[in-house]
C-alpha positions as a Markdown table, in Angstrom:
| # | Residue | x | y | z |
|---|---|---|---|---|
| 1 | Met | 35.8 | -15.6 | -19.9 |
| 2 | Ala | 33.4 | -12.8 | -20.4 |
| 3 | Leu | 34.4 | -11.3 | -17.0 |
| 4 | His | 38.1 | -11.6 | -18.1 |
| 5 | Phe | 37.5 | -9.4 | -21.2 |
| 6 | Cys | 35.4 | -6.9 | -19.3 |
| 7 | Glu | 38.2 | -6.5 | -16.8 |
| 8 | Arg | 40.7 | -6.3 | -19.7 |
| 9 | Tyr | 38.8 | -3.4 | -21.3 |
| 10 | Lys | 38.0 | -1.7 | -18.1 |
| 11 | Leu | 34.3 | -2.4 | -18.2 |
| 12 | Met | 32.3 | -2.4 | -15.0 |
| 13 | Val | 30.1 | -5.4 | -14.3 |
| 14 | Leu | 27.3 | -5.7 | -11.8 |
| 15 | Lys | 25.8 | -9.1 | -11.0 |
| 16 | Val | 22.1 | -8.7 | -10.3 |
| 17 | Ser | 20.4 | -12.0 | -9.3 |
| 18 | Ser | 17.0 | -10.5 | -8.5 |
| 19 | Lys | 14.6 | -9.8 | -11.3 |
| 20 | Phe | 13.0 | -7.1 | -9.2 |
| 21 | Glu | 16.3 | -5.3 | -8.7 |
| 22 | Leu | 17.1 | -5.8 | -12.4 |
| 23 | Arg | 13.9 | -4.1 | -13.4 |
| 24 | Arg | 14.6 | -1.2 | -11.0 |
| 25 | Leu | 18.1 | -0.8 | -12.4 |
| 26 | Cys | 16.7 | -0.7 | -16.0 |
| 27 | Arg | 14.2 | 1.9 | -15.0 |
| 28 | Thr | 16.8 | 4.0 | -13.2 |
| 29 | Thr | 19.2 | 4.0 | -16.2 |
| 30 | Gly | 16.7 | 3.8 | -19.0 |
| 31 | Ala | 18.3 | 0.6 | -20.3 |
| 32 | Val | 16.7 | -2.4 | -21.8 |
| 33 | Ala | 17.3 | -5.9 | -20.3 |
| 34 | Leu | 18.5 | -8.1 | -23.2 |
| 35 | Leu | 17.6 | -11.8 | -23.1 |
| 36 | Lys | 20.6 | -12.9 | -25.2 |
| 37 | Leu | 24.2 | -11.9 | -25.7 |
| 38 | Ser | 24.2 | -9.4 | -28.6 |
| 39 | Arg | 25.5 | -6.0 | -29.4 |
| 40 | Pro | 23.1 | -3.4 | -28.0 |
| 41 | Asn | 21.9 | -0.6 | -30.1 |
| 42 | Ala | 21.7 | 3.1 | -29.0 |
| 43 | Gly | 18.1 | 2.7 | -27.8 |
| 44 | Glu | 18.9 | -0.2 | -25.5 |
| 45 | Leu | 21.8 | 1.5 | -23.8 |
| 46 | Gly | 21.1 | 3.3 | -20.5 |
| 47 | Tyr | 22.8 | 6.2 | -18.7 |
| 48 | Ala | 23.8 | 6.9 | -15.1 |
| 49 | Asp | 25.5 | 10.0 | -13.6 |
| 50 | Ser | 27.6 | 7.8 | -11.3 |
| 51 | Val | 28.0 | 4.3 | -10.1 |
| 52 | Ser | 29.8 | 3.8 | -6.9 |
| 53 | Val | 30.2 | 1.4 | -4.0 |
| 54 | Glu | 29.5 | 2.9 | -0.6 |
| 55 | Glu | 29.1 | 1.7 | 3.0 |
| 56 | Ile | 25.8 | 2.3 | 4.7 |
| 57 | Gly | 25.3 | 1.0 | 8.2 |
| 58 | Gly | 28.2 | -1.5 | 7.9 |
| 59 | Ala | 26.9 | -2.9 | 4.6 |
| 60 | Arg | 28.6 | -2.3 | 1.3 |
| 61 | Val | 26.0 | -1.2 | -1.4 |
| 62 | Thr | 26.2 | -0.2 | -5.0 |
| 63 | Val | 24.7 | 3.2 | -5.5 |
| 64 | Val | 23.5 | 4.2 | -9.0 |
| 65 | Gln | 22.6 | 7.8 | -9.4 |
| 66 | Asn | 20.7 | 9.3 | -12.4 |
| 67 | Glu | 19.4 | 12.7 | -11.2 |
| 68 | Gly | 19.2 | 14.3 | -14.7 |
| 69 | Gly | 17.8 | 11.3 | -16.5 |
| 70 | Gly | 14.2 | 11.9 | -15.6 |
| 71 | Asn | 13.8 | 8.5 | -13.9 |
| 72 | Ser | 11.1 | 7.8 | -11.3 |
| 73 | Val | 13.0 | 5.4 | -9.1 |
| 74 | Ala | 14.2 | 6.3 | -5.6 |
| 75 | Ser | 15.6 | 4.3 | -2.7 |
| 76 | Val | 14.5 | 4.9 | 0.9 |
| 77 | Val | 17.1 | 3.8 | 3.5 |
| 78 | Leu | 15.6 | 2.9 | 6.9 |
| 79 | Arg | 17.6 | 2.6 | 10.1 |
| 80 | Gly | 16.4 | 1.2 | 13.4 |
| 81 | Ser | 17.7 | -0.4 | 16.6 |
| 82 | Thr | 15.8 | -3.7 | 16.1 |
| 83 | Asp | 14.4 | -5.8 | 13.3 |
| 84 | Cys | 10.8 | -5.2 | 14.7 |
| 85 | Ile | 11.2 | -1.5 | 14.4 |
| 86 | Leu | 12.6 | -1.8 | 10.9 |
| 87 | Asp | 9.6 | -4.0 | 9.9 |
| 88 | Asp | 7.2 | -1.5 | 11.2 |
| 89 | Leu | 9.0 | 1.3 | 9.4 |
| 90 | Glu | 9.0 | -0.7 | 6.2 |
| 91 | Arg | 5.2 | -1.3 | 6.4 |
| 92 | Ala | 4.6 | 2.4 | 7.1 |
| 93 | Val | 6.6 | 3.5 | 4.1 |
| 94 | Asp | 5.0 | 0.8 | 1.9 |
| 95 | Asp | 1.5 | 2.0 | 3.0 |
| 96 | Gly | 2.4 | 5.6 | 2.4 |
| 97 | Val | 3.7 | 4.9 | -1.1 |
| 98 | Asn | 0.7 | 2.7 | -2.0 |
| 99 | Thr | -1.7 | 5.4 | -0.7 |
| 100 | Tyr | 0.0 | 8.0 | -2.8 |
| 101 | Lys | -0.1 | 5.7 | -5.9 |
| 102 | Cys | -3.8 | 5.0 | -5.4 |
| 103 | Met | -4.6 | 8.8 | -4.9 |
| 104 | Cys | -2.9 | 9.5 | -8.2 |
| 105 | Arg | -5.2 | 6.9 | -9.9 |
| 106 | Asp | -8.5 | 7.9 | -8.1 |
| 107 | Ser | -8.5 | 10.7 | -5.6 |
| 108 | Arg | -12.0 | 10.1 | -4.3 |
| 109 | Ile | -12.3 | 9.4 | -0.6 |
| 110 | Ile | -15.0 | 8.0 | 1.7 |
| 111 | Pro | -15.5 | 8.1 | 5.5 |
| 112 | Gly | -13.2 | 5.7 | 7.4 |
| 113 | Ala | -13.3 | 4.3 | 10.9 |
| 114 | Ala | -15.7 | 1.6 | 9.8 |
| 115 | Ala | -18.4 | 4.1 | 8.8 |
| 116 | Thr | -18.6 | 2.9 | 5.2 |
| 117 | Glu | -18.8 | -0.7 | 6.2 |
| 118 | Val | -21.6 | -0.2 | 8.6 |
| 119 | Glu | -23.5 | 1.9 | 6.0 |
| 120 | Leu | -23.0 | -0.9 | 3.4 |
| 121 | Ala | -24.2 | -3.5 | 5.9 |
| 122 | Lys | -27.3 | -1.4 | 6.7 |
| 123 | Lys | -28.1 | -1.0 | 3.0 |
| 124 | Leu | -27.7 | -4.7 | 2.2 |
| 125 | Lys | -29.9 | -5.7 | 5.1 |
| 126 | Gln | -32.6 | -3.3 | 3.8 |
| 127 | Phe | -32.2 | -4.7 | 0.3 |
| 128 | Ser | -32.4 | -8.3 | 1.6 |
| 129 | Leu | -35.9 | -7.6 | 3.0 |
| 130 | Lys | -37.1 | -7.0 | -0.6 |
| 131 | Glu | -36.0 | -10.5 | -1.7 |
| 132 | Thr | -37.6 | -13.9 | -1.1 |
| 133 | Gly | -36.3 | -17.4 | -0.6 |
| 134 | Leu | -32.6 | -18.3 | -0.2 |
| 135 | Asp | -31.5 | -15.0 | -1.8 |
| 136 | Gln | -32.8 | -13.0 | 1.2 |
| 137 | His | -30.7 | -15.1 | 3.6 |
| 138 | Ala | -27.6 | -14.9 | 1.4 |
| 139 | Ile | -27.8 | -11.1 | 1.0 |
| 140 | Ala | -28.4 | -10.6 | 4.7 |
| 141 | Lys | -25.4 | -12.7 | 5.7 |
| 142 | Phe | -23.2 | -10.9 | 3.1 |
| 143 | Gly | -24.2 | -7.7 | 4.8 |
| 144 | Glu | -23.3 | -9.0 | 8.2 |
| 145 | Ser | -19.8 | -9.8 | 6.9 |
| 146 | Phe | -19.1 | -6.1 | 6.7 |
| 147 | Glu | -19.5 | -6.0 | 10.5 |
| 148 | Met | -16.1 | -7.7 | 10.8 |
| 149 | Val | -14.3 | -4.3 | 10.2 |
| 150 | Pro | -15.9 | -2.4 | 13.2 |
| 151 | Arg | -15.8 | -5.6 | 15.3 |
| 152 | Thr | -12.0 | -6.0 | 14.7 |
| 153 | Leu | -11.3 | -2.3 | 15.3 |
| 154 | Ser | -13.3 | -2.5 | 18.6 |
| 155 | Glu | -11.7 | -5.6 | 19.8 |
| 156 | Asn | -8.2 | -4.4 | 19.0 |
| 157 | Ala | -8.9 | -1.2 | 21.0 |
| 158 | Gly | -10.3 | -3.2 | 24.0 |
| 159 | Leu | -13.8 | -1.9 | 23.4 |
| 160 | Gly | -17.1 | -3.8 | 23.5 |
| 161 | Ala | -17.7 | -4.9 | 20.0 |
| 162 | Met | -21.5 | -5.5 | 20.3 |
| 163 | Glu | -22.1 | -2.1 | 22.0 |
| 164 | Ile | -20.1 | -0.2 | 19.4 |
| 165 | Ile | -21.8 | -1.9 | 16.5 |
| 166 | Ser | -25.2 | -1.3 | 18.0 |
| 167 | Ser | -24.4 | 2.4 | 18.5 |
| 168 | Leu | -23.1 | 2.6 | 14.9 |
| 169 | Tyr | -26.3 | 1.1 | 13.5 |
| 170 | Ala | -28.4 | 3.5 | 15.6 |
| 171 | Glu | -26.4 | 6.5 | 14.3 |
| 172 | His | -26.6 | 5.4 | 10.7 |
| 173 | Ala | -30.4 | 4.7 | 11.1 |
| 174 | Ala | -30.7 | 8.3 | 12.2 |
| 175 | Gly | -29.0 | 9.5 | 9.0 |
| 176 | Asn | -25.5 | 10.1 | 10.3 |
| 177 | Val | -23.8 | 8.1 | 7.6 |
| 178 | Lys | -20.3 | 9.4 | 8.4 |
| 179 | Val | -20.3 | 8.2 | 12.0 |
| 180 | Gly | -17.4 | 5.7 | 12.7 |
| 181 | Ile | -15.5 | 4.5 | 15.7 |
| 182 | Asp | -13.3 | 6.9 | 17.8 |
| 183 | Leu | -10.8 | 4.5 | 19.2 |
| 184 | Lys | -9.2 | 7.1 | 21.5 |
| 185 | Glu | -12.5 | 8.0 | 23.3 |
| 186 | Gly | -14.1 | 4.6 | 22.8 |
| 187 | Ala | -17.2 | 6.0 | 21.3 |
| 188 | Cys | -18.9 | 6.7 | 18.0 |
| 189 | Lys | -18.0 | 10.0 | 16.2 |
| 190 | Asp | -18.2 | 11.6 | 12.8 |
| 191 | Ala | -15.3 | 10.4 | 10.7 |
| 192 | Ser | -15.1 | 13.7 | 8.9 |
| 193 | Ile | -14.6 | 15.5 | 12.2 |
| 194 | Met | -11.9 | 13.0 | 13.2 |
| 195 | Lys | -10.4 | 13.4 | 9.6 |
| 196 | Ile | -10.3 | 9.7 | 9.1 |
| 197 | Trp | -10.8 | 8.8 | 5.4 |
| 198 | Asp | -10.5 | 5.7 | 3.3 |
| 199 | Leu | -9.7 | 5.5 | -0.4 |
| 200 | Tyr | -12.7 | 4.8 | -2.7 |
| 201 | Ile | -10.6 | 2.7 | -5.0 |
| 202 | Thr | -9.7 | 0.2 | -2.3 |
| 203 | Lys | -13.3 | -0.4 | -1.4 |
């Protein structure tokens, strides 16, 4: 019945079944999602420059544009020959967007390539020697857990994990706290020279 009257008075209706898409639509248009059927006031109404149905890659999609409304929502259309390529592209875009979001919150960076994890493991092992009893063993094992990052990087690159980790510990013991793993050369190298950084907020 509601759709009948919308059609009668030339009102466009979009059926949005996803809560995520509904929130994006509200952010794009500046509208407020109403929980019950009632007459919206001026503050709850949104605005869009245009709403159209277009065909992209053989699929019909509804395009809502609001370039002058000051919205912060944008859609990225990815195209690829296989689903695996599209999945990789989606992960790359998702990682890039999340990195930019984290950089806006906290722009501090730390050495990457497992340099930070090895330094943390070294510091924790040194700290464990100052403790006694079961605490010493627990702290030492917690420090060893950070070795999983350089171990995984080494194994994925086909390198000897034990040799790489030993070399990293030797470099960090000598005071080279920025030394990480150079996967291309299969050796230890300064992460700042390789320009490999991690976000501080994610650590």
